[in-house]
N, CA, C and O of each residue as an XYZ file, in Angstrom:
848
protein
N       0.837     -1.268      0.026
C      -0.115      0.341      0.551
C       0.757      1.365     -0.356
O       1.946      1.043     -0.365
N       0.619      1.897     -0.707
C       0.899      3.611     -1.042
C       0.877      4.183      0.163
O      -0.075      4.000      0.920
N       2.265      5.195      0.597
C       2.397      5.587      1.786
C       1.511      7.147      2.039
O       0.596      7.333      1.236
N       1.649      7.805      2.672
C       1.134      9.298      3.135
C       1.917     10.022      2.092
O       1.139     10.153      1.146
N       2.773     10.420      1.867
C       3.709     11.033      1.092
C       3.655     10.624     -0.179
O       3.994     11.346     -1.117
N       2.988      8.784     -0.372
C       3.169      9.377     -2.177
C       1.914     10.060     -2.461
O       1.705     10.990     -3.241
N       1.173      9.480     -1.746
C      -0.230     10.299     -2.068
C      -0.821     11.597     -1.682
O      -1.892     12.081     -2.048
N      -0.057     12.006     -0.990
C       0.079     13.925     -0.934
C       0.985     14.294     -2.297
O       0.574     14.954     -3.252
N       1.974     13.858     -2.190
C       2.335     14.215     -3.997
C       2.046     13.660     -5.159
O       2.674     13.715     -6.216
N       0.870     13.020     -4.853
C       0.166     12.666     -6.332
C      -0.981     13.415     -6.250
O      -1.691     13.479     -7.254
N      -1.351     14.090     -5.081
C      -2.239     15.104     -4.995
C      -1.975     16.478     -5.956
O      -2.527     17.213     -6.775
N      -0.770     16.267     -5.263
C      -0.082     17.669     -5.296
C      -0.112     18.037     -6.881
O      -0.700     19.020     -7.333
N       0.784     16.873     -7.826
C       1.163     16.721     -8.862
C      -0.801     16.949     -9.937
O      -1.182     17.901    -10.619
N      -1.245     16.139     -9.730
C      -3.028     16.076    -10.419
C      -3.651     17.470    -10.450
O      -4.446     18.150    -11.098
N      -2.657     17.523     -9.140
C      -4.394     19.266     -9.171
C      -2.960     20.755     -9.593
O      -3.255     21.909     -9.903
N      -2.077     20.417     -9.512
C      -0.867     21.216    -10.410
C      -0.664     21.559    -11.907
O      -0.426     22.528    -12.629
N      -0.915     20.082    -11.980
C      -1.074     19.842    -13.947
C      -2.455     21.006    -14.299
O      -2.384     21.972    -15.060
N      -3.694     20.556    -13.480
C      -4.260     21.167    -13.923
C      -5.147     22.649    -13.521
O      -6.246     23.134    -13.788
N      -4.229     22.924    -12.912
C      -5.087     23.746    -12.589
C      -3.366     25.442    -13.090
O      -3.260     26.647    -12.860
N      -2.805     24.752    -13.548
C      -1.395     25.261    -14.511
C      -2.096     25.638    -16.073
O      -2.057     26.635    -16.794
N      -3.031     23.695    -16.217
C      -3.837     24.771    -17.380
C      -4.526     25.405    -17.623
O      -4.507     26.206    -18.557
N      -5.777     25.129    -16.426
C      -6.645     26.148    -16.811
C      -6.393     27.340    -16.697
O      -7.146     28.137    -17.257
N      -5.300     27.803    -15.967
C      -4.770     28.928    -15.980
C      -3.935     29.739    -16.837
O      -3.764     30.950    -16.698
N      -3.295     28.820    -17.959
C      -2.210     29.159    -18.405
C      -3.629     28.823    -20.139
O      -3.217     29.262    -21.213
N      -4.996     28.141    -20.149
C      -5.235     28.587    -21.062
C      -6.397     29.734    -20.663
O      -7.365     29.721    -21.423
N      -6.433     30.558    -19.761
C      -6.969     31.521    -19.822
C      -8.932     31.247    -19.154
O      -9.932     31.962    -19.223
N      -8.644     29.734    -18.506
C     -10.487     29.277    -18.197
C     -10.638     29.381    -16.980
O     -11.794     29.434    -16.562
N      -9.452     29.444    -15.977
C      -9.824     30.218    -15.017
C      -9.191     31.358    -14.456
O      -8.258     31.841    -15.098
N      -9.478     31.811    -13.522
C      -8.383     32.978    -12.727
C      -7.199     31.938    -11.768
O      -7.185     30.733    -11.514
N      -6.188     33.190    -11.384
C      -5.634     32.272    -10.296
C      -6.150     31.686     -9.256
O      -5.781     30.602     -8.804
N      -7.327     32.616     -8.689
C      -8.049     32.228     -7.573
C      -8.517     31.160     -7.164
O      -8.468     30.603     -6.068
N      -9.297     30.730     -8.774
C     -10.184     30.062     -9.128
C      -8.986     28.415     -9.186
O      -9.047     27.251     -8.790
N      -8.092     29.224     -9.871
C      -7.152     27.501    -10.241
C      -5.910     27.148     -9.192
O      -4.919     26.418     -9.221
N      -6.556     28.132     -8.189
C      -6.223     27.745     -6.940
C      -6.713     27.212     -6.283
O      -6.104     26.454     -5.528
N      -7.912     27.331     -6.250
C      -8.314     26.439     -5.646
C      -9.038     24.624     -6.463
O      -9.728     23.724     -5.984
N      -8.497     24.810     -7.627
C      -8.540     23.370     -7.972
C      -7.377     22.858     -7.703
O      -7.325     21.641     -7.881
N      -6.196     23.479     -7.248
C      -4.831     22.508     -6.934
C      -4.683     21.901     -5.196
O      -3.848     21.234     -4.583
N      -5.842     22.483     -4.903
C      -6.521     22.744     -3.158
C      -6.865     21.352     -3.696
O      -6.094     20.408     -3.870
N      -8.553     21.440     -3.989
C      -9.119     20.286     -4.689
C      -7.937     19.224     -4.942
O      -7.955     18.349     -4.077
N      -7.260     19.119     -5.573
C      -6.602     17.943     -5.960
C      -5.704     17.671     -5.195
O      -5.388     16.482     -5.251
N      -4.971     18.454     -4.268
C      -4.614     18.111     -3.273
C      -5.318     17.263     -1.704
O      -4.487     16.613     -1.070
N      -6.032     17.277     -1.430
C      -7.655     16.813     -0.834
C      -8.153     15.523     -1.675
O      -8.293     14.446     -1.095
N      -8.405     15.653     -2.993
C      -8.656     14.441     -3.486
C      -7.227     13.374     -3.598
O      -7.126     12.651     -4.589
N      -6.373     13.354     -2.729
C      -5.157     12.665     -3.247
C      -4.947     12.007     -1.972
O      -4.417     10.896     -1.967
N      -5.348     12.636     -0.753
C      -5.767     11.687      0.339
C      -7.046     11.376      0.573
O      -7.062     10.534      1.470
N      -8.306     11.680      0.153
C      -9.468     11.526      1.004
C     -10.094     10.444      0.825
O     -11.289     10.385      1.114
N      -9.354      9.258      0.262
C      -9.702      8.018      0.067
C      -8.479      7.456      1.880
O      -8.231      6.259      1.729
N      -8.155      7.708      2.553
C      -7.029      7.245      3.715
C      -7.802      8.084      4.205
O      -7.181      9.111      4.475
N      -9.330      8.169      4.558
C      -9.840      9.202      6.304
C     -10.507      8.216      6.658
O     -11.598      8.604      7.077
N     -10.376      6.848      6.713
C     -10.993      5.867      7.683
C      -9.541      5.526      7.892
O      -9.733      4.402      8.356
N      -8.166      5.664      7.894
C      -6.501      5.597      7.851
C      -6.930      5.586      9.610
O      -7.785      6.345     10.067
N      -6.102      4.507     10.513
C      -5.870      4.366     11.400
C      -4.652      5.076     12.065
O      -4.472      5.051     13.283
N      -3.957      5.612     11.323
C      -2.625      6.058     11.261
C      -2.565      7.382     11.946
O      -3.579      7.989     11.601
N      -1.984      7.976     12.603
C      -2.072      9.333     13.477
C      -2.039     10.736     12.392
O      -3.005     11.418     12.051
N      -0.953     10.858     12.093
C      -0.499     12.064     11.391
C      -1.729     12.009     10.157
O      -2.802     12.554     10.414
N      -1.583     11.501      9.149
C      -2.597     11.196      7.793
C      -3.748     11.930      7.925
O      -4.289     12.704      7.136
N      -4.180     11.424      9.527
C      -5.602     11.475      9.281
C      -5.356     13.209     10.092
O      -6.195     13.970      9.609
N      -4.644     13.782     10.919
C      -5.145     14.928     11.906
C      -5.077     15.610     10.654
O      -6.060     16.295     10.371
N      -3.772     15.557      9.537
C      -3.630     16.796      8.409
C      -5.028     16.660      7.621
O      -5.476     17.749      7.263
N      -5.978     15.283      7.204
C      -6.622     15.491      6.576
C      -8.101     15.746      6.792
O      -9.175     15.635      6.201
N      -7.590     16.150      7.956
C      -9.491     16.543      8.908
C      -8.746     18.090      9.344
O      -9.584     18.872      9.793
N      -7.887     18.428      9.308
C      -7.464     19.820      9.605
C      -7.955     20.689      8.314
O      -8.857     21.517      8.186
N      -7.059     20.197      7.478
C      -7.690     20.298      6.301
C      -9.690     20.443      5.447
O     -10.300     20.998      4.533
N      -9.824     19.789      6.240
C     -11.473     19.404      5.755
C     -11.810     20.507      6.831
O     -12.345     21.542      6.433
N     -11.495     20.328      8.333
C     -12.220     21.795      9.049
C     -12.295     23.262      8.270
O     -13.303     23.962      8.170
N     -11.191     23.500      7.830
C     -10.749     24.575      7.028
C     -11.702     24.856      5.974
O     -12.350     25.901      5.903
N     -11.771     23.821      5.097
C     -12.771     23.651      3.976
C     -14.077     23.830      4.529
O     -14.738     24.862      4.408
N     -14.296     23.194      4.906
C     -16.176     23.334      5.222
C     -15.921     24.554      6.389
O     -16.481     25.639      6.233
N     -15.491     24.433      6.967
C     -15.633     25.740      7.797
C     -15.662     27.663      7.040
O     -16.297     28.639      7.440
N     -14.475     27.494      5.610
C     -15.312     28.363      5.351
C     -16.030     28.426      3.959
O     -16.038     29.261      3.054
N     -16.840     26.782      4.215
C     -17.795     27.210      3.221
C     -19.817     27.664      4.417
O     -20.756     28.448      4.283
N     -19.450     26.643      5.327
C     -20.415     27.049      6.207
C     -20.320     28.294      6.162
O     -21.239     28.667      5.434
N     -19.483     29.555      6.676
C     -19.336     30.122      6.898
C     -19.996     31.524      6.053
O     -20.686     32.490      6.379
N     -19.365     31.030      4.809
C     -20.350     31.597      4.109
C     -21.539     31.745      3.587
O     -22.064     32.732      3.071
N     -21.867     30.835      3.739
C     -23.502     29.678      3.361
C     -24.116     30.490      5.120
O     -25.276     30.899      5.089
N     -23.519     30.627      6.174
C     -24.681     31.336      7.162
C     -24.391     32.328      7.006
O     -24.943     33.123      7.766
N     -23.736     32.722      6.338
C     -23.672     35.106      6.942
C     -24.037     35.236      5.602
O     -23.469     36.282      5.290
N     -24.875     34.665      4.195
C     -25.764     34.451      3.100
C     -27.103     34.936      4.039
O     -27.584     36.047      4.263
N     -27.427     33.723      4.425
C     -28.254     33.345      4.982
C     -28.869     34.538      6.234
O     -30.055     34.354      6.509
N     -28.282     35.536      6.878
C     -28.114     35.830      7.598
C     -28.591     35.392      9.319
O     -29.130     35.951     10.275
N     -27.982     33.981      8.971
C     -28.021     33.613     10.483
C     -26.564     33.288     11.614
O     -26.504     32.552     12.599
N     -25.199     34.431     10.795
C     -24.222     34.262     10.919
C     -24.087     35.394     11.419
O     -25.250     35.781     11.530
N     -23.258     36.391     11.896
C     -23.186     37.967     11.625
C     -21.179     37.706     11.122
O     -20.460     36.713     11.230
N     -20.959     38.799     10.707
C     -19.628     38.591     10.346
C     -18.395     39.634     10.575
O     -17.572     40.145      9.815
N     -18.705     39.731     12.285
C     -18.114     39.909     13.227
C     -16.820     39.363     13.869
O     -16.899     38.142     14.001
N     -15.400     39.991     14.406
C     -14.475     39.531     14.973
C     -15.285     38.128     15.592
O     -15.260     37.054     14.990
N     -15.979     38.329     16.857
C     -16.145     37.799     18.016
C     -17.074     36.233     17.415
O     -16.882     35.059     17.729
N     -17.905     36.733     16.636
C     -18.937     36.423     15.662
C     -18.130     34.676     14.921
O     -18.574     33.528     14.936
N     -16.851     35.252     14.369
C     -16.074     34.432     13.345
C     -14.821     33.507     14.164
O     -14.055     32.597     13.847
N     -15.101     34.293     15.358
C     -13.655     33.457     16.128
C     -14.514     32.013     16.716
O     -14.321     30.807     16.565
N     -15.259     32.601     17.249
C     -15.822     31.146     18.443
C     -16.970     30.557     16.894
O     -18.043     29.970     17.033
N     -16.536     30.812     15.984
C     -17.050     30.052     14.885
C     -16.510     28.739     14.546
O     -16.959     27.593     14.559
N     -15.207     29.379     14.184
C     -13.841     28.636     13.442
C     -13.359     27.770     14.706
O     -13.106     26.570     14.592
N     -13.264     28.387     15.776
C     -13.093     27.515     16.751
C     -14.047     26.454     17.445
O     -13.537     25.671     18.247
N     -15.297     26.393     17.197
C     -15.686     25.404     17.203
C     -15.944     24.255     16.604
O     -16.126     23.123     17.053
N     -15.935     24.778     15.312
C     -15.766     23.862     14.543
C     -14.207     23.266     14.089
O     -14.157     22.371     13.245
N     -13.244     23.682     14.551
C     -11.829     22.905     14.651
C     -12.322     21.745     15.371
O     -12.043     20.576     15.104
N     -12.862     22.039     16.038
C     -13.139     20.856     17.786
C     -14.065     20.088     17.025
O     -13.566     19.062     16.562
N     -15.106     20.254     16.794
C     -15.843     19.430     16.563
C     -15.738     18.355     14.923
O     -16.458     17.396     14.647
N     -14.464     19.014     13.980
C     -13.787     18.398     13.114
C     -12.786     17.017     13.256
O     -12.838     15.854     12.856
N     -11.691     17.982     14.199
C     -10.970     17.851     14.536
C     -10.875     16.143     15.636
O     -10.254     15.081     15.584
N     -11.942     16.814     16.553
C     -12.012     15.865     17.535
C     -13.501     14.182     17.730
O     -13.534     12.975     17.966
N     -14.306     15.208     17.451
C     -15.216     14.551     17.685
C     -16.074     14.156     16.152
O     -17.281     14.249     16.377
N     -15.930     13.937     15.360
C     -16.130     14.100     13.914
C     -15.453     12.832     13.621
O     -16.030     11.785     13.326
N     -14.002     13.029     13.742
C     -12.627     12.440     14.289
C     -12.592     11.023     14.665
O     -12.152     10.063     14.032
N     -13.114     11.081     15.757
C     -13.161     10.069     16.976
C     -14.740      8.956     16.174
O     -14.700      7.726     16.226
N     -15.587      9.492     15.716
C     -16.689      8.728     15.271
C     -16.623      7.787     13.880
O     -17.140      6.719     13.553
N     -15.579      8.885     13.135
C     -15.290      8.451     12.107
C     -14.490      7.177     12.610
O     -15.004      6.065     12.482
N     -13.547      7.291     13.040
C     -13.070      6.070     13.474
C     -13.353      4.968     14.537
O     -12.659      4.011     14.881
N     -14.366      5.316     14.883
C     -15.010      4.383     15.598
C     -16.062      3.388     14.265
O     -15.999      2.159     14.283
N     -16.918      4.093     13.250
C     -17.543      3.894     12.711
C     -17.343      2.968     11.231
O     -18.263      2.503     10.558
N     -16.083      2.872     10.993
C     -15.145      2.917      9.527
C     -13.881      2.148      9.663
O     -13.138      2.414     10.608
N     -13.566      1.227      8.819
C     -12.758      0.036      8.692
C     -11.373      1.020      7.539
O     -11.691      1.668      6.541
N     -10.180      0.888      7.960
C      -9.051      0.947      6.601
C      -9.384      0.194      5.382
O      -9.465     -1.013      5.150
N      -9.540      1.159      4.731
C      -9.853     -0.024      3.160
C     -11.169     -0.491      3.009
O     -11.359     -1.480      2.301
N     -12.199      0.126      3.622
C     -13.418      0.171      3.442
C     -13.846      0.731      2.581
O     -13.188      1.141      1.624
N     -15.222      0.885      2.767
C     -16.142      1.437      0.887
C     -15.085      2.941      0.717
O     -15.174      3.417     -0.415
N     -14.427      3.476      1.375
C     -13.693      4.723      1.352
C     -12.573      4.489      0.284
O     -12.326      5.465     -0.424
N     -11.980      3.540      0.099
C     -11.848      3.447     -0.891
C     -12.228      2.187     -1.967
O     -11.912      1.002     -2.077
N     -13.190      3.257     -2.774
C     -14.090      2.248     -3.830
C     -14.808      3.640     -4.844
O     -15.237      4.753     -4.539
N     -14.663      2.893     -6.154
C     -15.127      4.165     -7.114
C     -16.892      4.442     -7.027
O     -17.464      5.028     -7.946
N     -17.443      4.067     -6.120
C     -18.980      4.805     -5.832
C     -18.263      5.975     -5.001
O     -18.457      7.143     -5.334
N     -17.451      5.662     -3.940
C     -16.960      6.670     -3.003
C     -15.918      8.549     -3.823
O     -15.772      9.732     -3.514
N     -15.487      7.505     -5.005
C     -14.719      8.531     -5.903
C     -15.286      9.585     -6.351
O     -15.098     10.800     -6.298
N     -16.482      8.422     -7.089
C     -17.440      9.645     -7.695
C     -18.800     10.291     -6.996
O     -19.688     11.006     -7.459
N     -18.571      9.722     -5.667
C     -19.127     10.991     -4.788
C     -18.119     12.306     -4.180
O     -18.382     13.499     -4.030
N     -17.497     11.914     -4.046
C     -16.367     12.704     -3.824
C     -15.901     14.438     -4.923
O     -15.565     15.567     -4.568
N     -16.178     13.650     -6.592
C     -16.413     14.717     -7.316
C     -17.462     14.972     -7.613
O     -17.502     16.046     -8.214
N     -18.482     14.464     -7.482
C     -19.646     14.528     -7.560
C     -20.508     16.047     -6.681
O     -21.358     16.825     -7.114
N     -19.757     15.960     -5.212
C     -20.463     16.675     -4.201
C     -18.951     18.330     -4.152
O     -19.112     19.249     -3.350
N     -18.219     18.318     -4.727
C     -17.429     19.206     -5.348
C     -17.976     19.772     -7.172
O     -17.401     20.631     -7.841
N     -18.356     19.525     -7.298
C     -19.046     20.010     -8.703
C     -20.041     20.410     -8.271
O     -20.127     21.591     -8.606
N     -21.276     19.975     -7.433
C     -22.637     20.502     -6.776
C     -22.129     21.671     -6.117
O     -22.599     22.717     -6.567
N     -21.180     21.814     -5.038
C     -20.486     22.412     -3.752
C     -20.276     23.824     -5.415
O     -21.232     24.575     -5.604
N     -19.531     23.895     -5.977
C     -19.703     25.550     -7.212
C     -20.623     25.426     -8.550
O     -20.574     26.151     -9.544
N     -21.107     24.794     -8.412
C     -22.504     24.710    -10.014
C     -22.998     26.145     -9.964
O     -23.042     26.870    -10.958
N     -23.416     26.555     -8.576
C     -24.504     27.569     -8.654
C     -23.507     28.753     -8.780
O     -23.973     29.875     -8.979
N     -22.447     28.613     -8.699
C     -21.624     30.183     -8.993
C     -20.351     30.147     -9.898
O     -19.427     30.947     -9.754
N     -20.365     29.405    -10.606
C     -19.417     28.974    -11.033
C     -19.434     27.822    -11.564
O     -18.852     26.990    -10.868
N     -20.107     27.203    -13.059
C     -20.168     25.896    -13.635
C     -18.721     25.535    -14.255
O     -18.664     24.410    -14.751
N     -17.545     26.310    -14.306
C     -16.480     25.932    -15.115
C     -15.229     25.658    -13.877
O     -14.931     24.510    -13.546
N     -14.946     26.180    -13.616
C     -15.303     25.508    -12.107
C     -15.770     24.449    -11.231
O     -15.026     23.680    -10.623
N     -16.816     24.446    -11.201
C     -16.900     23.057    -11.358
C     -16.850     21.868    -11.315
O     -16.647     20.836    -10.675
N     -17.251     22.637    -12.739
C     -16.437     20.803    -13.149
C     -14.942     20.657    -13.234
O     -14.553     19.492    -13.147
N     -14.246     21.351    -13.347
C     -12.574     21.768    -13.438
C     -12.406     20.921    -11.361
O     -11.649     19.953    -11.287
N     -12.922     21.261    -10.363
C     -12.790     21.153     -9.091
C     -13.610     19.458     -8.704
O     -13.303     18.681     -7.801
N     -14.808     19.294     -9.855
C     -14.852     17.643     -9.623
C     -14.135     16.731    -10.134
O     -14.053     15.598     -9.660
N     -13.196     17.352    -11.739
C     -12.349     16.211    -12.203
C     -11.290     16.103    -11.703
O     -10.685     15.033    -11.761
N     -10.815     17.127    -11.112
C      -9.681     16.896    -10.474
C      -9.654     16.359     -8.876
O      -8.570     15.920     -8.493
N     -10.595     16.361     -8.069
C     -10.376     15.588     -7.235
C     -10.984     14.082     -6.844
O     -10.831     13.331     -5.881
N     -11.982     14.011     -8.458
C     -11.827     12.731     -9.167
C     -10.432     11.975     -9.158
O     -10.032     10.904     -8.700
N      -9.815     13.135     -9.951
C      -8.806     11.900    -10.578
C      -7.962     12.189     -9.619
O      -6.930     11.793    -10.161
N      -7.555     12.679     -8.352
C      -7.047     12.590     -7.560
C      -7.052     10.762     -6.457
O      -6.335      9.863     -6.017
N      -8.825     11.402     -6.590
C      -9.006      9.899     -5.932
C      -8.400      8.830     -6.470
O      -7.287      8.400     -6.169
N      -9.446      8.236     -7.592
C      -8.514      7.450     -8.687
C      -7.061      7.362     -8.773
O      -6.574      6.277     -9.090
N      -6.156      8.556     -8.484
C      -4.928      7.605     -8.350
C      -4.595      7.041     -7.617
O      -3.975      6.001     -7.837
N      -4.886      7.522     -6.322
C      -4.846      7.437     -4.723
C      -5.262      5.535     -5.218
O      -4.206      4.910     -5.314
N      -6.208      4.864     -5.436
C      -7.156      4.105     -5.283
C      -5.717      3.165     -6.580
O      -5.120      2.100     -6.423
N      -5.663      4.010     -7.535
C      -4.504      2.445     -8.774
C      -3.481      2.662     -7.668
O      -3.179      1.586     -7.152
N      -2.806      3.779     -7.101
C      -1.440      3.437     -6.303
C      -1.633      2.432     -5.339
O      -0.715      1.623     -5.205
N      -2.638      2.314     -4.638
C      -2.783      1.684     -3.419
C      -2.693     -0.540     -4.342
O      -2.250     -1.593     -3.884
N      -3.397     -0.166     -5.728
C      -3.941     -1.636     -5.877
C      -1.870     -1.666     -6.641
O      -1.119     -2.626     -6.812
N      -1.699     -0.466     -6.839
C       0.084     -1.258     -8.024
C       0.833     -1.560     -6.354
O       0.901     -2.765     -6.112
N       1.233     -0.889     -5.527
C       1.973     -1.346     -4.552
C       1.619     -2.306     -3.239
O       2.144     -2.400     -2.129
N       0.279     -3.102     -3.985
C      -0.134     -4.351     -3.117
C       0.236     -5.472     -4.357
O      -0.443     -6.446     -4.681
N       1.302     -5.097     -4.839
C       1.875     -6.146     -6.150
C       3.479     -5.969     -5.898
O       4.099     -5.120     -6.539
N       4.349     -7.096     -4.604
C       5.586     -6.696     -5.080
C       6.333     -7.967     -5.639
O       5.750     -8.781     -6.354
N       7.521     -8.079     -5.310
C       8.107     -8.822     -6.379
C       8.846    -10.018     -5.161
O       9.023     -9.674     -3.992
N       9.196    -11.344     -5.643
C      10.120    -12.368     -4.321
C      11.285    -12.553     -5.408
O      11.043    -12.597     -6.614
N      12.524    -12.653     -4.886
C      13.589    -13.226     -5.896
C      14.036    -12.146     -7.083
O      14.617    -12.041     -8.163
N      13.480    -11.591     -6.284
C      13.928     -9.881     -6.968
C      12.716     -9.690     -8.959
O      12.407     -8.704     -9.628
N      12.519    -10.804     -9.086
C      12.263    -10.807    -10.340
C      10.320    -11.015    -10.569
O       9.587    -10.252    -11.200
N       9.861    -12.458     -9.720
C       8.616    -12.365     -9.946
C       7.675    -11.860     -9.122
O       7.871    -11.850     -7.907
N       6.773    -11.476     -9.556
C       5.715    -10.822     -9.125
C       4.967    -11.293     -8.362
O       4.378    -12.325     -8.683
N       4.766    -10.756     -7.233
C       4.265    -11.425     -5.752
C       3.247    -10.218     -5.975
O       3.511     -9.163     -6.553
N       1.704    -10.683     -5.247
C       0.134    -10.011     -4.830
C       0.163    -10.501     -3.395
O       0.153    -11.650     -2.954
N       0.209     -9.079     -2.653
C      -0.414     -9.102     -1.175
C      -1.699     -9.497     -1.217
O      -2.475     -9.727     -2.145
N      -1.807     -9.546      0.255
C      -3.216    -10.118      0.733
C      -4.110     -8.488      0.162
O      -5.256     -8.559     -0.282
N      -3.496     -7.363      0.257
C      -4.559     -6.313      0.316
C      -4.774     -5.660     -1.292
O      -5.204     -4.523     -1.485
N      -4.303     -6.823     -2.616
C      -4.305     -6.777     -3.194
C      -5.957     -7.026     -4.023
O      -6.659     -8.014     -3.802
N      -6.200     -6.297     -4.643
C      -8.282     -5.600     -4.909
C      -9.214     -5.164     -3.627
O     -10.405     -5.423     -3.458
N      -8.382     -4.474     -2.828
C      -9.277     -3.994     -1.756
C      -9.578     -2.572     -1.894
O     -10.361     -1.941     -1.185
N      -8.868     -2.111     -2.898
C      -8.643      0.365     -2.774
C      -9.529      0.138     -4.346
O     -10.746      0.324     -4.333
N      -8.936     -0.207     -5.464
C     -10.300     -0.489     -6.791
C     -11.498     -1.360     -6.769
O     -11.590     -2.107     -7.743
N     -12.412     -1.433     -5.905
C     -12.825     -2.032     -5.963
C     -14.776     -0.953     -6.033
O     -15.071      0.204     -5.733
N     -15.376     -1.811     -6.426
C     -17.523     -1.080     -6.490
C     -18.218     -1.303     -5.607
O     -19.306     -0.731     -5.561
N     -17.807     -2.277     -4.526
C     -18.596     -2.364     -2.808
C     -17.728     -3.394     -2.072
O     -17.455     -4.540     -2.429
N     -17.323     -2.676     -0.866
C     -17.037     -3.307      0.307
C     -17.948     -4.840      0.655
O     -18.899     -5.264     -0.002
N     -17.219     -5.587      2.087
C     -17.380     -6.306      2.128
C     -18.768     -6.449      2.700
O     -19.518     -7.422      2.624
N     -19.052     -4.710      3.578
C     -20.186     -4.786      4.411
C     -21.333     -4.084      3.407
O     -21.225     -3.092      2.686
N     -22.551     -5.038      3.649
C     -23.598     -4.889      2.221
C     -24.565     -3.822      2.287
O     -25.173     -3.484      1.272
N     -24.833     -3.038      3.857
C     -25.446     -2.798      4.211
C     -25.028     -1.085      3.910
O     -25.721     -0.091      3.690
N     -23.164     -1.374      4.056
C     -22.774     -0.006      3.858
C     -21.997      0.038      2.246
O     -20.997      0.514      1.709
N     -22.593     -0.377      2.080
C     -22.399     -0.584      0.367
C     -23.659      0.246      0.103
O     -23.545      1.464     -0.034
N     -24.734     -0.289      0.032
C     -26.095     -0.237     -0.360
C     -26.736      1.426     -0.401
O     -27.605      1.992     -1.064
N     -25.323      2.029      1.223
C     -25.822      3.087      1.866
C     -25.172      3.962      0.972
O     -25.788      5.003      0.742
N     -23.620      3.746      0.166
C     -23.472      4.219     -0.754
C     -23.552      4.705     -2.181
O     -23.229      5.777     -2.692
N     -24.050      3.655     -2.647
C     -24.990      4.099     -3.748
C     -25.899      4.353     -3.972
O     -26.295      4.430     -5.135
N     -26.718      4.623     -2.803
C     -27.840      5.634     -2.364
C     -27.611      7.017     -2.480
O     -28.166      7.781     -3.270
N     -26.846      7.259     -1.728
C     -25.884      8.470     -1.821
C     -25.049      9.064     -3.230
O     -24.945     10.173     -3.753
N     -24.576      7.830     -3.500
C     -24.258      8.591     -5.007
C     -25.005      8.434     -5.755
O     -24.698      8.949     -6.830
N     -26.621      7.561     -5.732
C     -27.769      8.043     -6.618
C     -28.569      8.731     -6.369
O     -29.661      8.479     -6.881
N     -28.442     10.179     -5.297
C     -28.648     11.072     -5.018
C     -28.409     12.259     -5.126
O     -29.133     13.253     -5.067
N     -26.484     12.004     -5.425
C     -25.279     13.286     -5.131
C     -26.147     13.198     -7.437
O     -26.792     14.041     -8.061
N     -25.833     12.320     -7.694
C     -26.514     12.285     -9.273
C     -27.496     12.893    -10.231
O     -27.444     13.292    -11.394
N     -28.317     12.820     -9.392
C     -29.954     13.297     -9.218
C     -29.612     14.901     -9.073
O     -29.547     15.431    -10.182
N     -29.416     15.654     -8.159
C     -29.169     16.734     -7.629
C     -28.085     16.877     -9.090
O     -28.750     17.466     -9.941
N     -27.279     16.686     -9.409
C     -26.334     17.285    -10.612
C     -26.781     17.305    -11.755
O     -26.429     18.230    -12.487
N     -27.685     16.300    -12.248
C     -28.938     16.224    -13.093
C     -29.953     17.578    -12.991
O     -30.695     18.025    -13.865
N     -29.776     17.958    -11.929
C     -31.534     19.169    -11.897
C     -30.558     20.112    -12.243
O     -30.980     20.797    -13.175
N     -29.639     20.379    -11.956
C     -28.762     21.666    -11.737
C     -27.961     21.789    -12.818
O     -27.145     22.686    -12.605
N     -27.747     21.024    -14.467
C     -27.165     21.389    -15.227
C     -27.735     22.110    -16.025
O     -27.115     22.595    -16.972
């Protein structure tokens, strides 16, 4: 299985390549292109959100707390639920940081297993779809490239895990490890979780259809 540095590097490469392309081609501005880069990095790490190791999960949940916090903050201000002053901003982000990094991470660790449904094709499609939905009402072009980039990074993560599951014995003979086939899959061993994942994917696809 590929380690954290490999997945982080692959996410950076994918995000950078797409970001440079959309900016150099005048498809997106510099801030939107930078957003695409960020989504590429996040996509390279997202399948390991169910990992039991410390550092990668802490970094991933830290990044997610920033992204989720920013999205919620803008939304709550737009609907006049939250005020845009310093004390509200500090309290909001501090509370969300605690919730995401400690409460949600603890619950997520208890409810998931590594190399479970988060390492699957439907999960990758859901991540791509949600990224598209996030931006489509604001900037359809950004939505397309953000969804593509995070989906591509997730897919490469899964492919790298499968590639690293094949080793060599005696220096030349291929040897398949027990982890082979646990990353690039269509469902997990847990049937209920797999069904729920496809229900979510179906809902995401319906939302995308009506937002086209």
